[in-house]
N, C-alpha and C positions, 0 to 999 in steps of 0.2 A: 182571634184577636184582630182588631181593625186599626189601620194606620191612616191618619189624615194627611193628605198632600195639600200643602198651602202655597200660596203665591210667595216666592222667595223675595228677599230684598233685591230691588231692581236698580240700584245705583243712586247717586246723589240726586235728591229732590224729585225722584220718580216715585209716585204713590199708587199709580193705577196702570193697568195694562188691558189689552183686549185678548181674549182667548180666541186665537185665530183658527186653530184646528186641533182635533184630537188625533194623535198618532196611533192610539190603541182604542179599540171599540169598547162599548159597555159590555162587561162580563168577560172580557178577554184576560188571559193570564199574562202577567208581566214579570220581568226579571229585575233584580236589584240594579239600579242606575240606568235602566233602559228608559229612553225618552218616551214620555206618554202624551205630551201635548206641546203646542207652540204658543208662546205669548208674544204679543207685539207691543212694544213701548215706543215712546217718541224718540228713543235713541237706537234701538236695535230689536231684532227678533231673537227670542230666547227659548230654548227647549227646556222643559221641566222634567227631571228624571224621577223615576220611582225610588222611594226610600227603601223599599223592601220588596220581596217577591210575593206574589199572590194574585188574587182576582180583582180587577179594576172596576170601580163603580163611579160614574160621572156625577158630580154634584152641580156642575155648571154646563151650560150649552155653548156651542161655538158661536162667536159673535158677541158674547156678553162681556161687559166691562167688569173687571175684578180688581180688588184692592190688595195691596201688599199685606200678607198675613192671613188673607181670607182662604178658607178651605175650598178647593175646587174639585177634589176627588177623594175617594176612600179606597184603600186596598185591604181586602180581607186576606190575612196571612194564613199559612198552613198549607197542607197538601192539597193539590188541585185534583178533584175527582176525575175519573176516567172520561165522563161525559164532557166535562168542562175542558179537559185537556184536548180531547178529540175536536171539540168545537173550535178551540183556540188554534189548533193546527190547521184546520180547514180555512179558518179566517186568515191566518198568517199566509198560507199558500196563495189564497185568493188575492191578498194584498200585494204579495210579491209579484204575481202575474200582472196585476193591474199596474204596479209601479214600473215593471219592465215595459209594458205596452206604452205607458205614458212617456217613459224615457225615450223610447224609440221614436215617438211622434212629436216630442217637444224639444228636441235639440235645436239650438240656435243656428243661425246661418253659417256659423263656423264650426258646428258640431258640438258645442258645449251644452250641458244640461241647463234647463231653466231653473231659476231660483224657486224655493218652495212656495213663496207667495204667488209668483207668476204661474207656476204649474197648477196651483189650486184654482186660480181663476180660469185658466184654460180648461180644466176638467169640469168645473161648475157650469161653464157656458158652452161646453162641447165645441170648442174652437180648434181650428187648424192653425197653429202658431205661425206657419209659413205664410199665411195670408194677412198677417198683422204687421203694419209698418213699425219698425223698431227704431228707437232713438237713443238707446243706451250706448255706452262706450263699446267700440268694436262691433257695432250692429247688434248688441244684445237687446233682448226684449225686456222691458220693464213693466212693473205693475201698472203704472200710469198709461203705458201704451195699450194694454189690454182693456183697461177701463174706458179709455177714450174710444177704442175700436167698438166696444159693445154699445156705447152711447150713440155712436154714429150709425151703427147698423139698426138700432132701435128707432132712431130718428128717421131713417130712410124707409122704415117699414119692412125691413128684411128680416130682423130678428136673428135668432141664433142659427136657424136653419141655413140661411144664406152664408153666414160666417163660416159654417162648418162644411158646406157643400164642396166635395172634392172637384166637381166639374167647374167651379168658379175660377176665373182667371186669377191666379195668385199675384199679389203685389210683388214687384221685384225686390229681392233681398237687398238691403242697403249696403253700400260699399263699406269696406272696413275703414274706420277712421284712422288717419295717420297717428303714429305715436306722438304723444305730447312731448314738449321739451323737457329734458332731464333736469333743467334748472329748478323745477317746481317741486316743493314738498307734496303738493297734491297733483295727481295726474288724471283728474276727472274733467271731462269736457262739460260745458254748461248744460244744465238739465232742462232748460226751457223747451216746451213742446213746439214743433214747427207749426206754423199757422194753418197748414192744410189739415192738421190733425184735429182742429177745433171745429165744433158743429155750432153754428150761429143760428139763433132764432130769427123770426121775421123782422125784428127790430134791430138786428145786427149785434146782438148781445150773446155771449157765451158765459154761462155761470156754472161754477163747480164748487163744491164745499172744500174748505181748506182741509188738508190731511192732518192727522193727529200730530205728526212730527212738525209740520209747518206751524200749527197753532202753538206748539210747545216752544219752537224757536222764537216765535214772535213774543211770547210771554217772557222768555229768558232775556231777550234783548231789551225789552221795556223795563224789566226788573233791574237789569244792570245799569241802565241809564238813570233810574230813579233812586237807586240805593248807593251808588258810588259817584265820587267827584272825578269823572273821567276827563283827562287832559291828554293831548297827543303832542309829541315833539318829533322832529324829523332830522335826518342826516342823509348823506349819500356815501356810498362805498365804491371804491375802485376795485372791481373783481378781476382785473386783468391777470394778476399773478395767480389767483386761484384757478382761472380758466387755463392758463399755461400749465399749471401743475397737473390739472385733470387731463389735459391733452397728452402730456408726456407719459403719465403712468396709467391711463385709463385701461388700456388693453391688458397690461400686466396685472393690475389690481383685480380685474374681472377673472383673469385666468387663475389667480391664486385663491381668491375668496369666493368666486362664483356669483358675484353680485356687482352691478354697475356702480361706479363711483359717481355719485351725483353731487349736487350742491348742498343737499340737506345736512349731511354729516358735518360739513364745514360750519354751517350756521348753528347746528346743535352744539358742537364743541365750543364755539365762540360764546354761545349763550351760557353754557355751564360756567365758563371762566369769568364772564362778566357778572353773573349772579353772585359769584363769590365776593366780588368787590361791592356789589349793591344788594345785600341780602334782603332788603325790604321788598324788592321786586319778587322775591321768592317766599313771600309771607302773605297772610290775610288777616282781616279784622274779625275777631270773635267777641262780640259785646264791647267791653272796654279794654280788651287785650289784643296784642299783636302776636300772632302765632307764626314763628319762624320754622323753616325746614332746613335740615342739614343734608338734604338730598334733592334731586331735581327730577320730578315726574313731568316730562315734557309732552304737552298736547300738540298734535299735528293736525290742523284742520284739513278735512277731506270732503270734497263735494261729491254727493251721490244723487241718484235720481229721486231719492226720498227727501233730500235736504242735506244740510251740513251736519257732519259728525266730527267729533274730535277724539280719536283714539289716543291713548296715552302710552308713551315709552317710559317705563318705570326705571328709576335709578340710572338715568341716562349718563350721569357723571362717571359711571363705571364702564361704559361701553366704548369699544373701539370704533373707528370709522366703519369698518366692515359690518360690525354688529348693528350699528345704527342704521346703515343702509338696508340691511337684511330685514330688520324689524319694521322699518317704515314700509318697505315693499309688502311684507306680510300683512301688516295692519291695514294698509290701504286696500289691498285686495279683499281682505275679510270684511272690511267696512262695506264695500260695494256689493259683496255677496250676501250681506246681512248675517254674517257668521261670527261677529265679534261677541266675546263674552262681556258681561256687565263690568267685570273687573277692569277690562281694557278700555272702558269708556268713563271711568271715574277715577278720582284721586289725583288729577293733574294739579301741578303747582305753578306752571307757567305755560304759555301757549305760543306757537308760531303759526302764522297764517300767511298764505301766499296768493295774492291777487294777480301776481305777474303771469301765472299760467293762463289767465284769461285776457292778458294784455293790459292790465291796470298799471298806470304809471305812478299813481299816488292815491292813498286812501287813509282813512282814520279808523282802524279796527276797534271793535267794541270788546270790552273785557268779558271773560267767562267767569261769572261768580263762582266761588268767592275769591278768585285769583286777583292779584293786584297789578299784573302786567301782561301784555300781549305784544309780540313783535310782528309787524307786518312787512312782508317782502313784496317786491314789485318787479316789473319787467326789467330785464337787462338791456340797456341801449348803448350803442357806441356813440360817444359825444366828444367834442373837442375840449380838452382840459389843459390848463397851464401848469406845467411841471418844470421847475427850475428855469422859469422865464421862457420856456419853450412850449408851443402848442402841440399837444399830442392827442391822438385818437385813442380813447380808453373805453373799456367796458364798464359802464356805470350803472348803479342801482340805487334808487331811493329806498330808505328804510324808515319805518315809523314805529314809535313806541307809544302805545296808549297805556296809561297807568292811573292808579287810584291816588289822586292828589291828597287824600286824607292822611295817608301815611308815607307816600313817596314825594319828596320835594323835587322841584325842577332841576336842581343841581345834580341830584342822584340819577334822574332820568337821562340827562345829558351825558353824565359820566358813563352810564351804561352804553349808550349808543356810540360814544367815542371809543370805548374799549372794544366793542364789536368791530368798528371801523379799523382800528389798529391791528387787530388779530387777523382780519381777512385781507387787508392790504399787504400784510407781510406774513404769509402762511408759516414761515419758520417760527414766528412767535407762537403761533397756534400749536404747532407740533411740540415745541419746548415748554409750552404753558407759561410764557413770560410776557 
């Protein structure tokens, strides 16, 4: 009996993927739920598991574009013959040895393993990862780093041999980047490549094709602008009391819960309470209907070397401060490692994005379709503020709400921002939910 392995649903609006690599070779035996191949979408890389045990037969080649629901493999069920079992054992042992060898040679400058996509490129081009300048967070090697390095070597006429030669003087390992400010929901440094990594032609031009995820981001942003009546309104928040609260309980909070108390949990809780008062910001348009939610699936924008991703905290209205912080930390790391599940990238009802981590003072965020609202956070700056006719130095942040004006009125948008302001300027209200 044969079982077809099809491309699974890949999340909202994702219809295609690229078959990046087969984890199991043609004719190998596989176990139920064992990963057999890796798919790359514009949102994340996903492993496809075997539905049953048996002998695997490939129906698609690596590098092919496949559609959701399309068959990519067949598994012949039943007992595996002695010859097949023996061959599979030899192949598995060989794969384990190869994986161990690669792992030993592909650790990053701080000892961490390379991501699957980077390791695959390093193997294909027979490169020594220590000779490749890394621009990822903490000096990690990214897929774009390897691709740029290969192009530079080919342009210099050195090819793969020079890139892999052990005698070549290795480029110095980049210094560990300083930890970003904890005020940010995203903790990723900008992903732009340094100018020295670009290889310009004689006319001074460097041309590279847009990545799949970058093309998808461009399409989504244009679609959002064309299909929604996006309007942005602003306010400013005095975060002095929140900062004082964090300073007072930060060490004890981390000691008790094992996670740092950042600013994200404060904004997340304030957002949940504000959405209760303005439910249209937690809804979307479906034809001629408005669909409301009695839960908040909060998207947190995270910048990665592949582009922007928005992992989702589901039912955040039920989460404590510690749970929110722990989940954001886990999702942010999984996003950068390309290990997010498709469930964790879909189903958001409202989004928070923070340009402040990059130093932005003010911006107008763009909606994530089909959502009707997105809250933009910015850099915290100490500024003189008049309080009770006295000038005081306070820690201030501009916040921006972009919303779909088709269903959300200006009054509702302003009400939402004012509620956020009230809750954060007096954290006791936030804790008591009043």
